[in-house]
N, C-alpha and C positions, 0 to 999 in steps of 0.2 A: 605609511597608511597604505599602498600602491598595494603593494604587495598581497597583503588580508585582505582586498577588497578584489586581486585577481585571483588568489588560494580560493574563499569563496563564493567568487563564480564557478570556478571548473568544478567543484563541491557541489551546487544548486544544478549543474547541466548536468549532471554524474546522476545526483539522486533523481530527475527528470528521470533521465534514462530509464534507473532502476523502480520506481515504481511505475513506470509504464507496462513495462514489462512481467511485474509483480501482481497488475490488475490482469494483464491480458492473459497469465496460466490459472486463473481463480474460474471458479466453475461458474454456468450462472446460477441466478436465485430462483428464476422455475420449474416448479419438479416434476411437470409433462405428464403422461398418464399413468407413472407410476404411484403419482398420489392418489390417483383413483381407489386403487385395486389396497392403497395400507400400505406400500412397499416404504414407504417413508422412513415408518420408524423401523429400521437396522438400527445396528450395531453403532455402524460409522455414522449416522446421523445424529445419532443421542449423543455423540462424543464431539462433536463437531470441532470443539474448541481445543482438542487434545490431536488433532488428524494433521493432514498438510493442509486444509483448504484452511483451516483457523488458524495456522500459524503464516497464510497469506494476509487473510484479513489485518493479525494485527501487525504485522509488517507493511502494511498498507496503508495502518491507522500513526506508527511511528513517523514512517517515511513523508507521508502528508502532513504531520504535526513539524517537523525535521523543517524539508519546503517549505513551510509557509512563514516557519522563524525567520531565514533565511535569505527569504523574499523581503519580511520585513527589515532586517538588516541592511542589505544592499538597498533597500528602496529611500532609507535616510539620507544617505548622501555625505555621509559624515566623515565619512572614508577618503 
């Protein structure tokens, strides 16, 4: 079972690096001065779920969920 613990630890470390990179690639949530003039209602603003930003948000959610599950499994200490 030590092999499984080692594999999960390596996946855990790689996943933490990937989550960090994905979060740093995302844009800030502040709209800035463009929201005052109404520039936030563009095509890309309305279809954020289909854009690169939407994909990064989904990838972050899945990555964090996997991170938490692996952290709990590693913390059980049964390996």
